[in-house]
BASETI-542358 format. One record per residue (C-alpha): x, y, z. Coordinates in Angstrom, 1 decimal, always signed. Layout:
! residues N
<pt X="X" Y="Y" Z="Z"/>
...
***
This chain:
! residues 123
<pt X="-37.7" Y="-1.8" Z="-1.3"/>
<pt X="-33.9" Y="-2.2" Z="-2.1"/>
<pt X="-32.4" Y="-0.3" Z="+1.1"/>
<pt X="-29.1" Y="+1.6" Z="+1.4"/>
<pt X="-28.3" Y="-1.6" Z="+3.9"/>
<pt X="-29.1" Y="-4.0" Z="+1.1"/>
<pt X="-27.1" Y="-2.2" Z="-1.7"/>
<pt X="-23.9" Y="-1.8" Z="+0.6"/>
<pt X="-24.2" Y="-5.5" Z="+0.7"/>
<pt X="-24.8" Y="-6.8" Z="-3.0"/>
<pt X="-22.1" Y="-3.7" Z="-4.1"/>
<pt X="-19.6" Y="-3.7" Z="-0.6"/>
<pt X="-19.4" Y="+0.3" Z="-0.9"/>
<pt X="-20.2" Y="+0.8" Z="+2.4"/>
<pt X="-23.9" Y="+2.8" Z="+2.9"/>
<pt X="-21.6" Y="+5.9" Z="+4.0"/>
<pt X="-19.9" Y="+5.9" Z="+0.5"/>
<pt X="-23.2" Y="+5.6" Z="-1.1"/>
<pt X="-25.3" Y="+8.7" Z="+0.1"/>
<pt X="-21.2" Y="+10.6" Z="-0.4"/>
<pt X="-21.1" Y="+9.5" Z="-3.7"/>
<pt X="-25.7" Y="+10.3" Z="-3.9"/>
<pt X="-24.4" Y="+14.0" Z="-2.1"/>
<pt X="-21.7" Y="+14.6" Z="-5.3"/>
<pt X="-24.4" Y="+13.8" Z="-8.0"/>
<pt X="-22.9" Y="+10.6" Z="-8.5"/>
<pt X="-26.0" Y="+8.6" Z="-8.2"/>
<pt X="-29.7" Y="+9.1" Z="-8.4"/>
<pt X="-32.0" Y="+7.8" Z="-5.7"/>
<pt X="-35.1" Y="+7.7" Z="-5.8"/>
<pt X="-37.4" Y="+7.8" Z="-2.0"/>
<pt X="-40.1" Y="+7.3" Z="-0.8"/>
<pt X="-43.4" Y="+8.9" Z="+0.0"/>
<pt X="-41.4" Y="+9.3" Z="+4.1"/>
<pt X="-38.2" Y="+10.7" Z="+2.9"/>
<pt X="-36.6" Y="+6.8" Z="+3.2"/>
<pt X="-33.8" Y="+5.8" Z="-0.3"/>
<pt X="-35.6" Y="+3.4" Z="-2.5"/>
<pt X="-32.5" Y="+1.8" Z="-5.0"/>
<pt X="-33.8" Y="+1.2" Z="-8.5"/>
<pt X="-32.2" Y="-0.5" Z="-11.1"/>
<pt X="-30.1" Y="+2.0" Z="-12.9"/>
<pt X="-29.1" Y="+3.5" Z="-8.7"/>
<pt X="-27.6" Y="-0.1" Z="-8.3"/>
<pt X="-26.0" Y="-0.3" Z="-12.5"/>
<pt X="-24.3" Y="+3.0" Z="-12.4"/>
<pt X="-23.0" Y="+2.4" Z="-8.4"/>
<pt X="-21.4" Y="-0.6" Z="-10.2"/>
<pt X="-20.6" Y="+1.1" Z="-12.8"/>
<pt X="-18.4" Y="+3.5" Z="-10.4"/>
<pt X="-17.1" Y="+0.2" Z="-7.9"/>
<pt X="-15.4" Y="-0.6" Z="-11.2"/>
<pt X="-13.5" Y="+3.6" Z="-12.4"/>
<pt X="-12.5" Y="+3.2" Z="-8.6"/>
<pt X="-11.0" Y="-0.3" Z="-8.6"/>
<pt X="-8.7" Y="+0.7" Z="-11.8"/>
<pt X="-8.1" Y="+4.7" Z="-10.4"/>
<pt X="-9.6" Y="+6.6" Z="-12.1"/>
<pt X="-10.9" Y="+9.8" Z="-9.5"/>
<pt X="-14.3" Y="+10.8" Z="-8.4"/>
<pt X="-13.9" Y="+14.0" Z="-11.1"/>
<pt X="-12.8" Y="+11.3" Z="-13.6"/>
<pt X="-16.0" Y="+9.2" Z="-13.5"/>
<pt X="-18.0" Y="+12.9" Z="-13.0"/>
<pt X="-16.2" Y="+13.5" Z="-16.3"/>
<pt X="-17.6" Y="+10.3" Z="-18.2"/>
<pt X="-21.1" Y="+10.5" Z="-16.0"/>
<pt X="-21.8" Y="+13.9" Z="-17.7"/>
<pt X="-20.1" Y="+13.3" Z="-20.6"/>
<pt X="-21.5" Y="+9.8" Z="-22.1"/>
<pt X="-22.1" Y="+11.0" Z="-25.2"/>
<pt X="-18.3" Y="+12.0" Z="-25.6"/>
<pt X="-16.9" Y="+8.3" Z="-26.7"/>
<pt X="-13.7" Y="+9.8" Z="-28.0"/>
<pt X="-13.4" Y="+11.8" Z="-24.0"/>
<pt X="-14.2" Y="+9.3" Z="-22.5"/>
<pt X="-11.7" Y="+6.3" Z="-24.6"/>
<pt X="-8.8" Y="+8.6" Z="-23.7"/>
<pt X="-9.7" Y="+9.3" Z="-20.0"/>
<pt X="-9.6" Y="+4.9" Z="-20.0"/>
<pt X="-6.5" Y="+4.3" Z="-22.7"/>
<pt X="-4.8" Y="+6.7" Z="-20.5"/>
<pt X="-5.9" Y="+5.0" Z="-16.7"/>
<pt X="-4.7" Y="+1.4" Z="-18.5"/>
<pt X="-1.1" Y="+2.6" Z="-20.0"/>
<pt X="-1.6" Y="+3.7" Z="-16.0"/>
<pt X="-1.8" Y="+0.3" Z="-14.6"/>
<pt X="+0.1" Y="-0.9" Z="-17.5"/>
<pt X="+2.9" Y="+0.4" Z="-16.1"/>
<pt X="+2.1" Y="-0.4" Z="-12.5"/>
<pt X="+1.4" Y="-4.2" Z="-13.6"/>
<pt X="+4.8" Y="-4.1" Z="-14.6"/>
<pt X="+6.6" Y="-2.6" Z="-11.3"/>
<pt X="+4.9" Y="-5.1" Z="-9.2"/>
<pt X="+5.6" Y="-8.0" Z="-11.5"/>
<pt X="+8.9" Y="-7.0" Z="-11.0"/>
<pt X="+8.6" Y="-7.1" Z="-7.1"/>
<pt X="+6.9" Y="-9.8" Z="-7.4"/>
<pt X="+10.0" Y="-11.6" Z="-9.2"/>
<pt X="+12.2" Y="-10.3" Z="-6.3"/>
<pt X="+9.9" Y="-11.7" Z="-3.5"/>
<pt X="+10.2" Y="-14.7" Z="-5.3"/>
<pt X="+13.9" Y="-14.8" Z="-5.5"/>
<pt X="+14.3" Y="-13.8" Z="-1.7"/>
<pt X="+12.3" Y="-16.3" Z="-0.3"/>
<pt X="+14.6" Y="-19.0" Z="-2.6"/>
<pt X="+17.4" Y="-17.6" Z="-1.9"/>
<pt X="+16.3" Y="-17.8" Z="+2.4"/>
<pt X="+14.8" Y="-21.1" Z="+2.0"/>
<pt X="+17.9" Y="-22.6" Z="+0.5"/>
<pt X="+20.4" Y="-21.0" Z="+3.5"/>
<pt X="+17.2" Y="-22.1" Z="+6.0"/>
<pt X="+18.4" Y="-26.3" Z="+4.1"/>
<pt X="+21.3" Y="-25.7" Z="+5.0"/>
<pt X="+21.5" Y="-24.9" Z="+8.3"/>
<pt X="+19.1" Y="-27.6" Z="+8.6"/>
<pt X="+21.3" Y="-30.1" Z="+7.1"/>
<pt X="+24.4" Y="-28.4" Z="+9.0"/>
<pt X="+22.6" Y="-29.3" Z="+12.3"/>
<pt X="+21.5" Y="-32.7" Z="+11.7"/>
<pt X="+24.7" Y="-33.3" Z="+9.9"/>
<pt X="+26.4" Y="-32.4" Z="+14.1"/>
<pt X="+23.6" Y="-35.0" Z="+15.8"/>
***
């Protein structure tokens, strides 16, 4: 039996979120006769897909739409391409911010070195 704790550990998704995904109809988890969730390979595969989609920034509504329309390839491609385009813009902004931070680090490093050299020359 694969428990919710095991799946949470494997996927990095909390048991709370796994229950929420089940409640929202994103995953279907078989249960034992005692009513305990017994995650099968299909459920774990779907959880991993959710994790990747969420990391890519898709909303739960978008993920539901993708899962509900697995045969509508054009629609899925549109959703994924649109998100990818947004991510490319976000990445460009992050790269600008990284360059700015590098510039500021270098400025402060130079000033710190200059101040240390000036103090050393006074001694």
